[in-house]
Backbone bond lengths (Angstrom), bond angles and torsions (degrees), N, CA, C in turn:
res aa  C-N    CA-C-N  psi(-1)  N-CA   C-N-CA  omega(-1)  CA-C   N-CA-C  phi
1 M - - - 1.465 - - 1.523 111.48 -
2 V 1.257 112.21 -45.38 1.484 117.84 178.58 1.508 110.17 -61.56
3 K 1.314 115.41 -35.41 1.469 120.78 -179.36 1.514 110.70 -63.06
4 W 1.306 117.96 -42.56 1.468 120.91 -179.25 1.520 111.47 -69.45
5 I 1.303 115.74 -37.78 1.481 118.27 176.00 1.515 110.61 -60.15
6 F 1.295 117.82 -42.12 1.458 122.54 -179.99 1.515 110.42 -63.17
7 V 1.340 116.76 -43.09 1.478 120.21 179.05 1.504 111.08 -63.82
8 F 1.369 116.04 -40.23 1.462 120.33 179.80 1.525 111.33 -62.22
9 L 1.314 116.24 -43.26 1.458 120.12 179.03 1.526 112.05 -64.07
10 V 1.322 115.46 -38.57 1.475 118.98 178.62 1.514 109.91 -64.81
11 A 1.348 117.38 -40.53 1.461 121.03 -179.84 1.531 111.48 -65.25
12 V 1.349 114.93 -42.15 1.493 118.35 177.85 1.520 110.52 -60.27
13 N 1.286 117.98 -42.77 1.475 121.85 -179.90 1.527 111.65 -62.85
14 L 1.347 114.52 -40.34 1.473 117.52 179.00 1.528 111.30 -64.89
15 V 1.339 116.44 -41.78 1.475 119.37 178.10 1.516 110.89 -62.73
16 F 1.337 115.73 -46.18 1.481 120.06 179.50 1.533 111.90 -59.64
17 F 1.344 115.12 -38.99 1.472 119.63 179.87 1.525 110.63 -67.61
18 A 1.356 115.39 -38.94 1.468 118.99 -179.66 1.526 111.58 -66.05
19 V 1.353 113.85 -40.00 1.471 117.68 178.39 1.521 111.30 -63.65
20 M 1.320 117.05 -43.49 1.481 120.96 179.86 1.517 112.30 -66.33
21 Q 1.313 118.76 -31.96 1.463 122.16 -175.06 1.517 112.35 -84.81
22 W 1.367 115.25 -44.82 1.479 117.81 -173.89 1.522 113.85 -120.21
23 G 1.318 115.99 12.04 1.471 118.60 -174.75 1.517 113.16 -63.76
24 G 1.391 118.99 -41.12 1.478 121.31 -178.24 1.502 111.99 -63.68
25 A 1.340 115.73 -39.90 1.467 119.22 -179.24 1.508 111.53 -69.32
26 L 1.345 115.37 -33.39 1.442 119.03 -178.07 1.516 112.51 -73.06
27 L 1.374 116.27 -27.26 1.457 120.00 -178.33 1.524 113.24 -82.08
28 V 1.372 121.72 -15.16 1.473 125.34 -178.18 1.499 110.25 -91.96
29 D 1.379 115.16 135.57 1.454 120.32 178.95 1.515 109.08 -75.51
30 A 1.319 115.19 121.28 1.475 119.03 -176.91 1.502 112.02 -65.12
31 S 1.351 117.93 -27.19 1.466 120.69 -177.51 1.505 113.13 -72.78
32 S 1.386 114.56 -21.04 1.474 117.46 -177.87 1.503 112.84 -86.01
33 V 1.321 117.23 -8.10 1.472 120.49 -178.84 1.506 108.71 -89.55
34 A 1.381 117.64 117.30 1.465 122.52 178.77 1.511 109.22 -108.77
35 I 1.263 113.37 133.08 1.480 118.08 179.45 1.521 108.64 -84.52
36 Q 1.353 118.68 116.62 1.491 124.62 -178.01 1.516 109.52 -78.80
37 P 1.328 116.96 119.94 1.470 118.37 179.26 1.535 109.86 -70.86
38 P 1.278 117.94 153.72 1.492 121.05 179.14 1.523 111.00 -62.18
39 L 1.319 116.57 138.77 1.474 122.91 -178.03 1.530 110.07 -85.41
40 N 1.345 117.40 94.86 1.475 122.85 177.96 1.521 111.68 43.40
41 A 1.276 113.82 54.60 1.474 118.15 -176.59 1.512 111.73 -61.00
42 D 1.340 116.69 -29.47 1.477 119.00 -177.64 1.516 112.36 -72.58
43 K 1.391 117.24 -15.98 1.471 120.66 -178.45 1.514 113.28 -101.04
44 V 1.302 116.68 -0.04 1.459 120.40 -178.57 1.520 108.55 -87.77
45 T 1.340 115.54 126.61 1.464 121.23 179.45 1.508 108.89 -122.37
46 I 1.294 116.13 131.74 1.464 121.37 179.40 1.522 108.79 -85.45
47 L 1.318 118.02 123.50 1.474 123.18 -178.03 1.506 110.22 -101.80
48 N 1.327 111.72 146.87 1.471 117.69 170.59 1.511 108.01 -74.94
49 L 1.332 118.23 129.73 1.470 122.49 -173.77 1.514 112.18 -60.59
50 A 1.329 118.97 -40.67 1.477 122.24 -178.95 1.505 111.34 -68.28
51 E 1.394 116.00 -41.81 1.461 119.11 -179.75 1.513 111.24 -67.03
52 G 1.339 116.41 -36.83 1.465 119.76 -179.97 1.494 112.15 -65.12
53 A 1.357 116.78 -42.73 1.471 120.09 179.17 1.508 111.04 -63.47
54 S 1.350 116.71 -38.85 1.467 119.66 -179.11 1.505 111.21 -66.53
55 S 1.350 117.41 -42.89 1.463 120.61 -178.89 1.502 111.61 -65.56
56 V 1.359 117.83 -38.77 1.465 120.91 178.40 1.515 110.67 -64.45
57 A 1.347 117.17 -44.74 1.468 120.33 179.86 1.506 111.05 -63.45
58 A 1.379 116.50 -40.32 1.460 119.86 -178.62 1.507 111.10 -65.97
59 S 1.343 117.66 -36.50 1.463 120.43 -179.13 1.506 112.43 -66.38
60 H 1.358 118.34 -21.23 1.465 121.62 -178.73 1.519 112.76 -96.05
61 V 1.334 118.03 -7.31 1.471 119.63 -178.29 1.515 112.78 -61.44
62 P 1.370 121.13 -48.14 1.476 119.71 178.45 1.509 112.78 -58.61
63 I 1.353 117.34 -37.74 1.467 119.49 -178.72 1.514 110.55 -65.40
64 V 1.341 116.83 -44.40 1.472 120.52 178.89 1.519 110.86 -62.70
65 A 1.367 115.78 -41.36 1.472 119.03 -179.97 1.509 111.42 -63.59
66 Q 1.375 117.02 -39.96 1.461 120.02 179.71 1.511 111.42 -64.79
67 I 1.337 117.32 -41.29 1.470 120.85 179.80 1.514 110.12 -63.83
68 T 1.346 116.70 -44.53 1.468 120.30 -180.00 1.518 111.13 -62.92
69 Q 1.351 116.85 -42.55 1.464 120.29 179.25 1.509 111.69 -63.98
70 A 1.340 117.63 -42.02 1.466 121.10 179.34 1.513 111.25 -62.14
71 Q 1.363 116.47 -42.86 1.464 119.74 179.04 1.510 111.28 -63.17
72 S 1.340 117.53 -38.77 1.469 120.85 -179.86 1.499 111.39 -65.46
73 S 1.363 117.73 -41.57 1.457 120.15 -179.31 1.513 111.77 -66.69
74 V 1.333 117.67 -36.28 1.471 120.32 179.75 1.510 110.87 -65.22
75 V 1.329 118.22 -38.22 1.461 121.30 -177.57 1.512 111.25 -76.98
76 A 1.358 117.46 -38.04 1.463 120.36 -172.01 1.522 112.88 -76.32
77 A 1.347 118.72 -29.84 1.456 120.90 -173.32 1.525 114.13 -57.03
78 P 1.371 121.25 -49.27 1.462 120.54 -179.80 1.516 112.83 -62.53
79 V 1.336 117.93 -33.25 1.466 120.42 -178.60 1.510 110.50 -65.82
80 V 1.363 117.73 -43.73 1.457 121.48 179.77 1.519 110.34 -64.42
81 A 1.343 118.21 -43.95 1.464 121.48 179.97 1.519 111.08 -59.67
82 K 1.328 117.21 -41.01 1.457 120.70 -179.54 1.512 111.14 -64.18
83 A 1.337 117.46 -38.42 1.467 120.43 -179.85 1.514 111.12 -65.33
84 I 1.352 117.18 -36.79 1.460 120.30 -178.95 1.518 111.32 -73.24
85 L 1.317 118.23 -42.81 1.458 121.57 -172.46 1.517 113.35 -82.01
86 V 1.324 117.80 -27.96 1.457 119.70 -173.51 1.518 112.62 -116.44
87 G 1.324 115.87 -50.38 1.462 119.70 -169.30 1.511 114.54 -63.81
88 K 1.370 119.92 -26.18 1.453 121.76 -172.69 1.520 113.11 -105.98
89 Q 1.323 119.11 14.45 1.456 121.44 179.37 1.520 110.43 -104.25
90 S 1.330 115.36 151.62 1.460 120.57 -179.24 1.518 109.24 -146.54
91 C 1.332 115.51 172.67 1.466 122.84 177.61 1.529 109.01 -129.65
92 M 1.329 116.40 147.99 1.464 121.76 -177.14 1.521 111.40 -137.94
93 E 1.328 115.09 157.26 1.467 122.96 168.81 1.524 108.19 -119.50
94 W 1.333 114.44 136.68 1.469 119.53 -179.38 1.525 108.75 -134.05
95 G 1.313 116.26 121.41 1.468 120.04 179.96 1.520 110.76 -176.30
96 E 1.293 119.18 -171.21 1.464 126.30 0.54 1.527 108.26 -105.65
97 F 1.349 116.73 145.89 1.459 120.87 -173.50 1.524 110.41 -127.19
98 S 1.343 114.48 153.05 1.473 120.83 174.13 1.523 108.35 -155.15
99 G 1.320 115.15 159.55 1.460 120.44 174.84 1.515 113.65 57.67
100 A 1.327 115.08 -134.37 1.461 121.37 -177.07 1.530 112.03 -65.48
101 E 1.326 117.27 -32.91 1.465 120.03 179.04 1.522 110.98 -65.84
102 L 1.321 116.38 -35.03 1.456 120.52 177.63 1.528 110.38 -64.07
103 Q 1.310 116.60 -44.79 1.456 120.74 179.46 1.531 111.07 -63.79
104 R 1.311 116.07 -39.01 1.466 119.89 -179.87 1.532 110.93 -67.49
105 A 1.336 116.01 -39.24 1.462 119.79 178.71 1.533 110.90 -66.78
106 E 1.323 117.32 -38.26 1.465 120.78 178.37 1.532 110.83 -63.45
107 K 1.339 116.73 -41.44 1.465 120.53 178.33 1.530 110.61 -65.58
108 A 1.321 116.83 -37.41 1.463 120.22 179.12 1.521 111.10 -65.77
109 L 1.331 117.44 -42.18 1.462 120.75 178.74 1.531 111.63 -65.81
110 A 1.329 116.61 -30.34 1.460 120.25 -179.44 1.523 112.08 -65.87
111 T 1.321 117.92 -18.05 1.468 121.20 179.43 1.527 112.42 -81.27
112 I 1.342 117.81 -6.83 1.463 122.35 -178.31 1.529 109.32 -107.80
113 S 1.310 116.11 136.59 1.476 120.99 178.90 1.536 109.05 -83.10
114 L 1.331 116.00 86.11 1.456 121.75 -178.82 1.528 110.59 -76.46
115 N 1.334 116.11 147.21 1.465 120.72 177.63 1.523 111.87 -73.03
116 E 1.332 116.70 -22.26 1.460 121.45 -178.15 1.527 108.77 -144.96
117 K 1.329 117.16 140.28 1.455 121.69 -178.47 1.527 110.43 -61.76
118 P 1.349 118.39 134.79 1.474 120.15 -178.54 1.531 111.98 -63.28
119 K 1.318 115.09 142.99 1.460 120.97 173.17 1.532 108.68 -101.72
120 H 1.336 116.99 167.48 1.460 121.14 -176.56 1.526 110.60 -124.97
121 R 1.298 114.34 145.67 1.470 121.19 173.58 1.529 108.14 -129.68
122 Q 1.347 116.70 131.09 1.454 122.17 -177.53 1.530 110.89 -91.52
123 V 1.311 114.93 137.23 1.459 121.95 175.95 1.527 107.71 -123.06
124 D 1.323 116.90 128.17 1.474 121.59 -177.80 1.523 110.60 -107.45
125 Y 1.343 114.72 140.98 1.461 121.78 174.13 1.534 107.78 -130.17
126 V 1.317 116.02 143.11 1.467 119.89 -178.61 1.518 111.46 -87.80
127 S 1.300 117.69 -10.17 1.463 119.97 179.29 1.519 109.20 -153.83
128 G 1.321 116.31 165.49 1.458 121.80 179.52 1.514 109.73 -177.83
129 Y 1.322 114.91 -164.62 1.465 120.69 -178.71 1.518 108.73 -131.59
130 W 1.326 114.77 151.00 1.447 119.53 177.98 1.520 111.25 -138.99
131 V 1.319 115.09 153.11 1.462 122.43 174.92 1.524 106.22 -104.94
132 Y 1.336 116.85 128.82 1.465 119.35 -172.60 1.535 110.83 -151.06
133 I 1.325 113.05 166.03 1.466 121.73 170.53 1.525 106.68 -110.16
134 A 1.301 115.63 129.93 1.464 121.34 -173.17 1.535 112.32 -55.41
135 P 1.341 116.77 153.27 1.473 120.95 -179.15 1.534 111.79 -56.11
136 M 1.340 115.93 143.36 1.464 122.76 177.70 1.531 109.10 -110.84
137 K 1.302 115.65 158.44 1.461 120.30 -171.30 1.518 113.02 -74.20
138 T 1.308 117.72 -34.97 1.461 120.08 -176.21 1.530 111.00 -128.96
139 R 1.311 114.28 162.17 1.458 120.57 178.01 1.517 110.70 -68.74
140 V 1.333 116.17 -30.51 1.468 119.41 178.86 1.525 110.55 -61.12
141 L 1.343 116.59 -43.06 1.465 120.40 178.23 1.529 111.42 -64.74
142 V 1.326 116.13 -35.55 1.469 120.29 177.26 1.527 110.25 -63.13
143 D 1.347 117.42 -45.09 1.462 121.00 -179.30 1.527 111.04 -64.13
144 Q 1.318 117.20 -37.59 1.461 120.36 177.85 1.542 111.03 -64.49
145 K 1.330 115.96 -39.53 1.466 119.37 179.87 1.540 110.81 -68.43
146 I 1.321 115.62 -37.71 1.468 118.79 177.97 1.530 110.67 -63.38
147 A 1.332 116.41 -39.72 1.464 120.21 178.11 1.531 110.61 -62.08
148 Q 1.336 117.20 -39.65 1.469 121.06 178.29 1.541 111.10 -65.07
149 L 1.331 115.76 -40.94 1.469 119.51 178.84 1.532 111.37 -61.91
150 K 1.325 116.47 -42.07 1.458 120.21 178.98 1.522 111.26 -64.02
151 E 1.339 116.79 -38.89 1.464 120.05 177.98 1.524 111.99 -61.85
152 R 1.318 116.66 -28.52 1.469 121.45 -178.87 1.537 112.40 -95.04
153 G 1.326 115.80 8.45 1.457 120.18 175.16 1.515 115.02 82.95
154 V 1.332 117.24 17.44 1.468 120.55 179.27 1.526 108.03 -95.00
155 A 1.326 116.85 116.96 1.465 121.45 -178.41 1.517 112.21 -111.81
156 D 1.335 117.68 -13.64 1.470 121.01 -177.42 1.530 109.19 -98.25
157 Y 1.305 116.13 104.89 1.472 120.66 178.76 1.524 108.08 -156.82
158 F 1.325 114.48 162.63 1.463 120.70 179.89 1.527 108.43 -149.53
159 V 1.328 115.20 125.10 1.467 121.11 -179.71 1.523 108.96 -89.87
160 I 1.324 117.32 126.13 1.468 122.33 -179.90 1.528 108.67 -79.23
161 Q 1.347 115.96 120.30 1.459 122.03 -176.16 1.527 112.80 -98.20
162 E 1.325 116.62 -17.87 1.462 119.22 -174.04 1.535 110.99 -65.93
163 V 1.330 112.94 139.38 1.477 118.42 178.87 1.522 108.72 -69.12
164 G 1.317 115.68 131.30 1.458 120.08 -179.30 1.509 110.44 153.63
165 A 1.315 114.78 -164.72 1.467 119.75 -174.44 1.526 111.92 -66.71
166 W 1.324 118.40 -24.83 1.465 121.03 -176.09 1.526 113.32 -104.04
167 Q 1.305 118.13 12.07 1.456 120.52 178.77 1.532 110.32 -64.49
168 N 1.350 115.83 136.29 1.468 124.04 -178.03 1.538 113.51 71.59
169 A 1.320 117.07 12.29 1.470 119.39 169.80 1.542 107.76 -81.28
170 I 1.326 115.31 154.83 1.477 119.71 -179.90 1.528 108.49 -115.47
171 S 1.310 114.87 116.90 1.467 120.71 177.62 1.522 109.06 -86.94
172 L 1.325 116.24 129.04 1.456 121.99 -179.32 1.535 112.75 -106.18
173 G 1.336 117.60 -6.74 1.459 120.29 178.56 1.507 111.72 161.20
174 V 1.337 116.37 145.17 1.461 122.72 179.01 1.529 108.00 -117.70
175 F 1.357 116.39 137.48 1.460 121.03 -173.30 1.531 110.46 -136.17
176 K 1.325 114.79 154.24 1.467 119.76 -179.95 1.520 112.06 -75.88
177 T 1.328 116.40 -34.95 1.464 119.88 -175.86 1.524 110.86 -121.16
178 E 1.311 115.50 156.48 1.471 120.79 178.19 1.523 110.74 -67.27
179 D 1.339 116.28 -34.93 1.454 119.70 179.73 1.522 111.40 -62.13
180 A 1.321 117.30 -42.18 1.461 120.64 178.03 1.522 111.15 -64.66
181 A 1.333 116.99 -38.97 1.469 120.48 177.95 1.529 110.97 -64.34
182 K 1.328 117.34 -40.03 1.480 121.05 179.60 1.529 111.40 -64.42
183 K 1.326 116.30 -39.61 1.464 119.39 179.33 1.529 110.76 -63.56
184 Y 1.319 115.91 -41.17 1.465 118.64 -179.31 1.532 110.44 -69.34
185 L 1.318 117.12 -38.04 1.471 120.20 177.96 1.527 109.98 -62.00
186 A 1.333 118.07 -41.40 1.463 121.17 178.51 1.524 110.79 -61.37
187 K 1.324 116.63 -37.99 1.459 120.16 177.61 1.522 111.19 -64.37
188 L 1.348 117.46 -42.79 1.465 121.06 179.25 1.536 110.79 -63.97
189 Q 1.302 116.60 -38.34 1.466 119.81 179.57 1.522 111.36 -65.01
190 Q 1.313 116.98 -34.68 1.468 120.12 176.02 1.530 111.27 -66.13
191 Q 1.337 116.49 -26.70 1.459 121.31 177.96 1.529 111.81 -84.72
192 G 1.325 118.10 -2.82 1.463 121.47 177.19 1.515 114.90 99.41
193 V 1.335 118.13 9.72 1.464 121.55 178.16 1.526 107.61 -87.00
194 R 1.339 117.12 112.00 1.469 121.48 -173.51 1.526 113.90 -106.00
195 T 1.315 117.65 -14.40 1.471 119.92 -173.31 1.527 113.57 -99.08
196 A 1.329 117.34 1.57 1.466 120.68 -179.28 1.523 109.94 -80.01
197 T 1.321 116.23 154.21 1.455 122.14 179.52 1.533 109.66 -146.97
198 I 1.352 115.78 175.48 1.462 121.47 -179.35 1.527 108.82 -111.77
199 G 1.321 116.20 140.09 1.461 120.89 176.53 1.521 110.45 -141.94
200 E 1.327 115.71 160.98 1.462 121.14 178.20 1.518 109.39 -94.03
201 R 1.315 115.20 137.06 1.454 120.72 178.71 1.515 108.53 -107.79
202 T 1.311 117.24 125.18 1.460 120.99 179.34 1.525 112.37 -100.54
203 S 1.315 116.00 -6.34 1.468 118.47 178.01 1.527 109.92 -78.11
204 K 1.329 115.42 161.40 1.455 121.19 -177.13 1.527 110.51 -68.42
205 L 1.329 115.94 129.40 1.464 121.74 -178.87 1.521 109.14 -112.52
206 K 1.319 115.79 141.17 1.458 121.90 178.86 1.538 109.46 -115.30
207 Y 1.315 114.97 134.43 1.462 120.89 177.37 1.526 108.59 -124.61
208 T 1.318 115.23 154.63 1.466 121.74 -178.03 1.527 110.23 -114.71
209 V 1.336 114.04 136.69 1.469 121.77 174.89 1.523 107.51 -117.41
210 F 1.342 117.09 130.40 1.460 121.99 177.74 1.530 109.82 -84.65
211 L 1.326 115.53 133.91 1.460 121.70 175.32 1.525 107.36 -107.37
212 L 1.332 116.94 114.94 1.460 122.97 -173.39 1.527 109.46 -113.29
213 S 1.331 116.34 123.56 1.470 121.02 -175.47 1.511 111.19 -120.56
214 R 1.353 114.92 163.18 1.465 124.36 176.45 1.528 111.46 54.45
215 L 1.306 115.92 52.48 1.461 121.21 -179.69 1.526 109.73 -96.89
216 D 1.326 116.41 127.34 1.455 118.78 171.57 1.530 108.41 -89.04
217 A 1.317 116.55 -179.90 1.467 120.64 -173.98 1.524 111.60 -63.28
218 V 1.334 117.58 -36.63 1.473 120.83 -178.39 1.522 110.96 -67.41
219 I 1.344 116.57 -48.28 1.470 120.16 -178.67 1.521 110.69 -66.05
220 A 1.329 117.98 -40.20 1.467 121.06 177.84 1.520 110.75 -59.91
221 G 1.322 116.94 -38.37 1.462 120.13 177.28 1.524 112.44 -66.91
222 Q 1.324 116.86 -36.73 1.470 120.45 177.97 1.526 111.35 -66.42
223 I 1.321 117.09 -39.68 1.464 120.37 178.61 1.522 110.26 -67.46
224 A 1.328 117.36 -39.61 1.464 120.55 177.35 1.524 110.84 -61.35
225 A 1.343 117.08 -36.04 1.461 120.43 176.92 1.525 111.07 -67.61
226 L 1.346 117.32 -37.60 1.469 120.73 177.67 1.521 111.31 -64.13
227 Q 1.313 116.28 -38.69 1.462 120.67 -175.47 1.523 112.13 -60.01
228 K 1.315 117.38 -26.19 1.469 120.76 179.45 1.525 111.86 -64.77
229 N 1.336 116.72 -22.85 1.469 120.41 177.01 1.529 112.43 -83.80
230 F 1.329 116.71 -2.06 1.463 122.78 178.19 1.534 107.84 -129.60
231 P 1.327 117.41 73.15 1.477 120.87 -172.10 1.519 114.45 -60.69
232 E 1.328 117.88 -23.28 1.463 120.33 -179.40 1.523 112.62 -85.73
233 S 1.312 117.28 -7.01 1.459 120.64 -178.75 1.527 109.89 -88.59
234 E 1.337 114.37 165.85 1.461 121.52 179.47 1.517 109.10 -125.72
235 L 1.328 115.87 129.85 1.456 122.56 178.11 1.526 108.42 -117.82
236 K 1.327 116.59 122.57 1.461 119.46 -178.03 1.523 110.84 -141.14
237 T 1.330 115.32 151.36 1.461 122.09 177.20 1.528 109.57 -85.39
238 V 1.324 116.03 133.54 1.458 121.67 -179.45 1.523 109.09 -127.14
239 S 1.317 116.35 166.84 1.469 120.93 177.24 1.512 110.09 -72.11
240 C 1.322 116.25 143.65 1.460 121.71 179.35 1.541 108.97 -85.93
241 N 1.307 117.24 121.47 1.457 121.89 -179.04 1.523 110.59 -89.17
């Protein structure tokens, strides 16, 4: 009897051991277990983390540089345009002119390609000085004197036609100051004109001043060069209105 009890206990232990060892496998349905094939194992490459980060950052450097360059060009363009159109322009006044000198100054300005047509401002004086040749008795004598002036290179003159004390006089130039008139008379004498003299004019005299706008540096330099041919004139920079 004892022998059978011992065998029974041994059998129970063996069953319990089998359940503990293989029980989980026995409870799972073998048909439900699917073996997952490797997912393109031959195409999987293990990367070094530091090298990967460096390559990614390097691949984005050109893109960042292009964006930064584009932003810089968009901001800088209006600033450059403003400097060209506004910052380098100026306005000037050039005068004062009358008679033949006015005509000569107008012809000189016509040789320059101005951005804007010159405007004029009138200046009045109640007195001044003029260089002239005294009135002659006949028109024939006037024509002879004009021929002599042309031979000596004098092209600026005006014959007074009005009836009166100054009829048939020849005006060679009108000036604001006596000093300017004396300088011009000295120049005529060097050309061989001996009969000219200086007188004071009490009648109202009108002079013209040129108003020059939208001048860039090149045009302003050209006008300054012209002014040297008109030593009695004044060229100055003024505010643009």
